[in-house]
C-alpha positions as CSV (number, residue, x, y, z in Angstrom):
1,M,126.9,-13.6,-122.2
2,V,127.1,-10.1,-123.6
3,L,130.6,-8.7,-124.0
4,H,131.1,-4.9,-124.1
5,G,134.2,-3.5,-125.7
6,R,135.8,-0.5,-124.1
7,S,136.3,1.3,-127.4
8,G,133.0,2.3,-129.0
9,G,130.7,0.6,-126.5
10,N,129.6,-2.1,-129.0
11,S,128.0,-5.2,-127.5
12,L,128.5,-8.7,-128.8
13,D,127.1,-12.0,-127.6
14,Y,129.8,-14.3,-128.8
15,A,127.8,-17.4,-127.8
16,D,125.2,-16.4,-130.4
17,F,128.0,-15.5,-132.9
18,Y,129.5,-19.1,-132.9
19,R,126.2,-20.9,-132.6
20,G,125.5,-22.8,-135.9
21,K,128.8,-21.7,-137.5
22,T,131.3,-24.2,-138.8
23,V,134.6,-23.6,-137.0
24,L,137.8,-25.3,-138.0
25,V,140.3,-25.8,-135.2
26,T,143.7,-27.0,-136.2
27,G,145.5,-28.9,-133.4
28,H,142.3,-30.0,-131.8
29,T,143.9,-33.1,-130.3
30,G,146.4,-31.0,-128.3
31,F,146.1,-29.3,-125.0
32,K,144.8,-25.8,-125.9
33,G,143.0,-27.0,-129.1
34,S,141.0,-29.6,-127.2
35,W,139.8,-27.1,-124.6
36,L,138.9,-24.6,-127.3
37,S,137.0,-27.3,-129.3
38,L,135.1,-28.3,-126.2
39,W,134.2,-24.7,-125.5
40,L,133.0,-24.1,-129.1
41,E,131.0,-27.3,-129.0
42,S,129.3,-26.1,-125.9
43,L,128.5,-22.8,-127.6
44,G,126.6,-24.7,-130.4
45,A,129.3,-24.4,-133.1
46,K,129.8,-27.2,-135.6
47,V,133.5,-27.9,-134.7
48,V,135.8,-29.5,-137.3
49,G,139.1,-30.5,-135.8
50,Y,142.2,-31.1,-138.0
51,A,145.2,-32.5,-136.3
52,L,147.6,-35.4,-135.9
53,D,146.8,-38.2,-133.4
54,P,146.9,-37.1,-129.8
55,I,150.2,-37.7,-128.1
56,Y,148.7,-38.3,-124.6
57,Q,145.6,-40.4,-124.2
58,D,144.8,-38.8,-120.8
59,G,144.6,-35.4,-122.3
60,V,141.3,-33.5,-122.6
61,F,140.7,-34.9,-126.1
62,G,140.8,-38.5,-125.0
63,V,139.2,-38.4,-121.6
64,T,136.2,-36.4,-122.7
65,N,135.6,-38.5,-125.9
66,L,135.8,-35.2,-127.8
67,G,136.4,-37.0,-131.1
68,K,132.8,-38.3,-130.9
69,R,131.4,-34.9,-130.2
70,I,132.9,-33.0,-133.1
71,V,134.0,-33.7,-136.7
72,D,137.4,-35.4,-136.1
73,V,139.8,-35.1,-139.1
74,R,143.3,-36.4,-138.8
75,G,145.9,-34.6,-140.9
76,D,149.2,-32.7,-140.8
77,V,149.2,-29.0,-141.4
78,R,152.4,-29.5,-143.4
79,N,150.4,-31.4,-146.0
80,L,148.8,-28.7,-148.1
81,E,146.7,-31.1,-150.2
82,E,145.1,-32.8,-147.1
83,L,144.5,-29.4,-145.6
84,R,142.9,-28.1,-148.8
85,N,140.6,-31.2,-148.8
86,A,139.4,-30.4,-145.3
87,F,138.7,-26.8,-146.2
88,S,136.9,-27.8,-149.4
89,E,134.7,-30.5,-147.6
90,H,133.7,-28.4,-144.6
91,D,133.8,-24.8,-145.8
92,P,134.5,-23.2,-142.4
93,D,133.2,-19.9,-141.4
94,V,135.9,-19.4,-138.8
95,V,139.4,-20.9,-138.4
96,F,141.4,-21.1,-135.2
97,H,144.9,-22.2,-136.1
98,L,146.6,-23.8,-133.0
99,A,148.5,-26.8,-134.6
100,A,152.1,-26.4,-133.6
101,Q,155.3,-28.0,-132.2
102,P,154.9,-26.2,-128.8
103,L,158.0,-27.0,-126.8
104,V,161.2,-25.1,-126.4
105,L,163.4,-28.0,-125.5
106,E,162.0,-30.2,-128.2
107,S,162.8,-27.5,-130.7
108,Y,166.5,-28.0,-129.9
109,D,166.1,-31.8,-130.5
110,D,164.2,-31.4,-133.7
111,P,164.5,-27.9,-135.2
112,V,163.4,-29.1,-138.7
113,T,160.0,-30.4,-137.5
114,T,159.6,-27.2,-135.3
115,F,160.2,-24.9,-138.2
116,T,158.2,-26.8,-140.8
117,T,155.2,-27.3,-138.5
118,N,155.1,-23.8,-137.1
119,V,156.1,-21.8,-140.2
120,I,155.1,-23.9,-143.2
121,G,152.1,-25.2,-141.4
122,T,150.9,-21.6,-140.7
123,T,151.6,-20.7,-144.4
124,N,149.5,-23.7,-145.6
125,V,146.6,-22.8,-143.3
126,L,146.6,-19.2,-144.6
127,E,146.9,-20.4,-148.2
128,C,143.8,-22.5,-147.7
129,V,142.1,-19.4,-146.2
130,R,143.1,-17.4,-149.3
131,K,141.8,-20.0,-151.8
132,S,138.6,-20.7,-149.9
133,N,137.9,-17.0,-148.9
134,T,137.3,-18.1,-145.3
135,P,136.0,-15.0,-143.6
136,I,137.7,-15.1,-140.2
137,T,141.0,-16.6,-139.0
138,V,142.8,-16.3,-135.7
139,A,146.3,-17.7,-135.7
140,I,147.7,-18.5,-132.3
141,T,151.5,-18.0,-131.9
142,S,153.2,-17.3,-128.6
143,D,154.6,-14.7,-126.2
144,K,158.0,-16.1,-127.2
145,C,157.7,-14.5,-130.6
146,Y,159.2,-11.3,-129.2
147,A,163.0,-10.5,-129.2
148,N,163.3,-11.1,-125.5
149,K,165.7,-8.6,-123.9
150,E,164.8,-9.6,-120.3
151,H,162.9,-6.4,-119.7
152,I,161.0,-6.0,-116.5
153,W,158.1,-4.5,-118.3
154,G,155.7,-6.3,-120.6
155,Y,156.1,-6.5,-124.4
156,K,153.6,-4.7,-126.6
157,E,152.3,-5.9,-130.0
158,N,154.5,-3.5,-131.9
159,D,157.8,-4.5,-130.1
160,E,160.6,-6.2,-132.0
161,L,160.0,-9.9,-133.0
162,G,162.8,-12.4,-132.6
163,G,163.8,-15.6,-130.9
164,V,167.0,-17.4,-129.9
165,D,165.8,-21.0,-129.6
166,P,164.2,-22.7,-132.6
167,Y,160.7,-22.6,-131.1
168,S,160.7,-18.9,-130.4
169,A,162.3,-18.2,-133.8
170,S,159.6,-20.3,-135.5
171,K,156.8,-18.3,-133.8
172,S,158.4,-15.0,-134.8
173,C,158.5,-16.3,-138.4
174,A,154.8,-17.4,-138.1
175,E,153.9,-13.8,-137.1
176,H,155.6,-12.5,-140.3
177,V,153.6,-15.0,-142.3
178,V,150.4,-13.9,-140.8
179,N,151.2,-10.2,-141.4
180,S,152.3,-10.9,-145.0
181,Y,149.1,-12.8,-145.9
182,T,146.9,-10.3,-144.2
183,K,148.4,-7.3,-146.1
184,S,149.2,-9.1,-149.4
185,F,146.1,-11.2,-150.0
186,F,143.3,-10.4,-147.5
187,S,143.3,-6.6,-147.5
188,G,140.3,-5.3,-149.4
189,K,138.5,-8.6,-149.3
190,D,136.0,-10.1,-146.9
191,I,138.8,-12.0,-145.2
192,R,140.0,-10.9,-141.8
193,C,142.9,-12.4,-139.9
194,A,144.6,-11.7,-136.6
195,S,147.3,-13.4,-134.5
196,A,147.1,-14.1,-130.7
197,R,150.0,-14.2,-128.3
198,A,149.6,-15.7,-124.8
199,G,152.0,-16.6,-122.0
200,N,152.7,-19.8,-120.1
201,V,149.3,-21.5,-120.3
202,I,148.4,-24.1,-117.7
203,G,145.4,-26.3,-117.1
204,G,144.0,-29.8,-116.8
205,G,144.9,-32.3,-119.4
206,D,148.4,-31.0,-120.3
207,W,150.9,-33.9,-120.0
208,S,153.7,-32.4,-122.1
209,R,157.2,-33.3,-121.0
210,N,159.5,-30.5,-119.8
211,R,156.6,-28.3,-118.8
212,I,156.6,-27.5,-115.2
213,V,152.9,-27.9,-114.2
214,P,152.5,-31.3,-116.0
215,D,155.9,-32.4,-114.5
216,V,154.8,-31.3,-111.0
217,M,151.4,-33.1,-111.3
218,R,153.0,-36.3,-112.7
219,A,155.5,-36.4,-109.8
220,L,153.0,-35.6,-107.1
221,L,150.4,-38.1,-108.3
222,A,153.2,-40.7,-108.3
223,K,154.4,-39.5,-104.9
224,T,157.9,-38.8,-106.0
225,P,159.9,-35.5,-105.6
226,V,159.4,-32.9,-108.3
227,Q,162.5,-32.3,-110.5
228,V,162.7,-28.6,-111.1
229,R,164.7,-26.9,-113.8
230,N,165.5,-23.1,-113.4
231,P,163.4,-22.5,-110.3
232,S,164.2,-18.7,-110.3
233,S,162.9,-18.2,-113.9
234,T,159.8,-15.9,-114.0
235,R,156.9,-16.7,-116.3
236,P,153.5,-15.1,-117.0
237,W,151.3,-18.0,-115.8
238,Q,147.6,-18.2,-116.9
239,H,144.9,-20.7,-117.0
240,V,144.1,-22.0,-120.5
241,L,140.5,-20.6,-120.3
242,D,141.7,-17.0,-120.0
243,P,143.5,-16.8,-123.4
244,L,140.9,-19.0,-125.0
245,N,138.2,-16.5,-123.9
246,G,140.3,-13.8,-125.7
247,Y,140.6,-15.9,-128.8
248,L,136.9,-16.4,-129.0
249,L,136.2,-12.7,-128.4
250,L,138.8,-11.8,-131.0
251,G,137.3,-14.1,-133.6
252,A,133.9,-12.6,-133.0
253,R,135.2,-9.0,-133.1
254,L,136.8,-9.7,-136.5
255,S,133.3,-10.2,-137.9
256,E,132.6,-6.5,-137.2
257,N,135.4,-4.9,-139.2
258,D,139.0,-5.1,-140.1
259,R,140.4,-2.8,-137.4
260,F,140.6,-5.9,-135.2
261,E,143.2,-7.5,-137.5
262,G,146.8,-7.8,-136.5
263,P,148.5,-9.1,-133.4
264,W,146.9,-9.2,-129.9
265,N,148.4,-10.0,-126.5
266,F,146.5,-12.1,-124.0
267,G,148.6,-12.1,-120.8
268,P,147.9,-12.6,-117.1
269,T,147.7,-9.9,-114.5
270,H,150.8,-8.8,-112.7
271,D,150.3,-11.0,-109.6
272,S,150.4,-14.1,-111.9
273,I,153.9,-13.3,-113.1
274,I,155.9,-15.4,-110.5
275,T,158.8,-17.8,-110.4
276,V,158.8,-21.5,-111.2
277,R,159.6,-22.1,-107.5
278,E,156.6,-20.2,-106.3
279,V,154.3,-22.2,-108.7
280,V,155.7,-25.5,-107.5
281,E,155.4,-24.7,-103.8
282,R,151.9,-23.4,-104.2
283,I,150.8,-26.6,-105.9
284,I,152.4,-28.7,-103.2
285,R,150.6,-26.7,-100.5
286,M,147.3,-27.3,-102.4
287,M,148.0,-31.0,-102.7
288,G,148.9,-31.2,-99.0
289,E,152.1,-33.1,-99.6
290,G,155.2,-33.4,-101.8
291,S,158.7,-32.1,-102.2
292,W,161.0,-30.8,-105.0
293,N,164.6,-30.8,-106.1
294,D,166.6,-28.3,-108.1
295,I,168.1,-30.1,-111.1
296,S,169.4,-27.0,-113.0
297,G,172.5,-27.7,-115.0
298,G,175.1,-25.3,-116.4
299,N,175.0,-26.9,-119.9
300,A,171.2,-26.7,-120.3
301,P,169.9,-25.2,-123.6
302,H,169.0,-21.5,-123.5
303,E,165.6,-20.6,-122.1
304,T,164.4,-17.1,-121.3
305,R,164.5,-16.2,-117.6
306,F,161.9,-13.4,-117.7
307,L,159.2,-12.6,-120.1
308,S,155.8,-10.8,-119.7
309,L,153.1,-9.3,-121.9
310,D,151.5,-5.9,-122.0
311,S,147.8,-6.7,-122.8
312,S,146.5,-3.1,-122.6
313,K,145.6,-3.2,-126.3
314,S,143.2,-6.2,-125.7
315,Y,141.8,-4.6,-122.6
316,F,141.0,-1.2,-124.2
317,H,140.0,-2.3,-127.7
318,L,138.5,-5.7,-127.2
319,G,137.1,-5.4,-123.7
320,W,139.1,-8.4,-122.6
321,K,140.9,-9.0,-119.3
322,P,142.1,-12.0,-117.3
323,V,139.5,-13.6,-115.1
324,L,141.5,-16.1,-112.9
325,D,144.2,-15.0,-110.5
326,I,147.1,-17.4,-110.0
327,D,145.7,-19.2,-107.0
328,T,142.4,-19.8,-108.7
329,A,144.2,-21.0,-111.8
330,L,146.3,-23.4,-109.8
331,R,143.1,-24.6,-107.9
332,F,141.5,-25.4,-111.3
333,V,144.6,-27.3,-112.2
334,V,144.8,-29.3,-109.0
335,E,141.1,-30.1,-109.1
336,W,141.3,-31.4,-112.7
337,Y,144.3,-33.7,-112.2
338,G,142.9,-34.9,-108.9
339,S,139.5,-36.0,-110.3
340,Y,139.7,-36.5,-114.1
341,N,140.1,-40.3,-113.9
342,S,137.5,-40.8,-111.1
343,S,134.7,-38.8,-112.5
344,D,133.1,-37.8,-115.9
345,A,135.9,-35.8,-117.4
346,Y,133.6,-34.1,-119.9
347,V,131.4,-32.8,-117.1
348,L,134.5,-31.8,-115.2
349,C,135.8,-29.7,-118.1
350,K,132.3,-28.2,-118.7
351,S,132.0,-27.3,-115.0
352,Q,135.3,-25.5,-115.1
353,I,134.2,-23.5,-118.2
354,E,130.9,-22.6,-116.4
355,E,132.7,-21.5,-113.3
356,F,135.1,-19.5,-115.3
357,M,132.2,-17.7,-117.0
358,A,130.4,-17.1,-113.7
359,L,133.6,-15.6,-112.3
360,S,134.0,-13.4,-115.4
361,K,130.6,-11.9,-114.9
362,K,131.5,-10.9,-111.4
363,S,135.0,-9.6,-112.1
364,S,134.3,-7.4,-115.1
365,P,131.9,-4.6,-115.6
366,H,132.1,-5.3,-119.4
367,I,130.5,-8.8,-119.1
368,N,126.8,-9.1,-118.3
């Protein structure tokens, strides 16, 4: 696959870029980290995962036996000494930092773990990058790092950072850490760092509590009504493979020069910014049966009602754009949950990656 950036017309085969390189993925036992590790493994990279034990055994990491396909290191990003040992032993060429406490509601229950994991953990990773002179790092944060003012337009990379809930605030802090390390320690060296911000990511293998798509699939598979919180809230839904494609492209672009440093948005197209209710009802239609109840409460913790990203910077300067529309993304989700435990889950995941790449070639004049 050759990717052509819109600015400058450079071509870059990122499959060739990652082939043979040692790539450290923090959070590889989690939802996004396991999909990214699987994709990198299929590209021929030597993948080193660094993470805590998986929380859900039916996630992508478990059902694909990913731990036997890559170098599987268990460790906590809050433990600087353990992290230093992993960097020293494996000497990565590229780092993708995804390890995080990723849930808004859990951040209210345990703000200390949220802040230490998302802020101190990011600091520790970048400190190891600094000491080891790792050439390329992509730190994944969140669209919730922005000071959300309920705008109807998408947030751009230079908009104000902020966050009311502990999770959002921690991701804003992590962005400041990335910016500080990049400008204080990496500038002028052969070390390049960028941050990536994506929206509400969905896909097979996510079993997290209080996330609408996993909650929907759990309920429908158990043939019970779906319990829906805040059905009128609007989110920028996107399949996990779309932002991961952006992360991979960004990591490869960083190898060219330092103008690709800094923050990047990887959000969905406008037609994928729909309400929770619409997502639930579309999945139910695809499943052919099911029902849902509104369980919204007046005393629920604060969650944003509307948030979207402006990804024009990634489109014009990276040559990236979303591939899957919302209905195709939801089809991928329904197909995964409907067959992961009755077929070879590794083959299932690889086939979805292959279909994604085939669709990307058709949808974009910048991918050949």
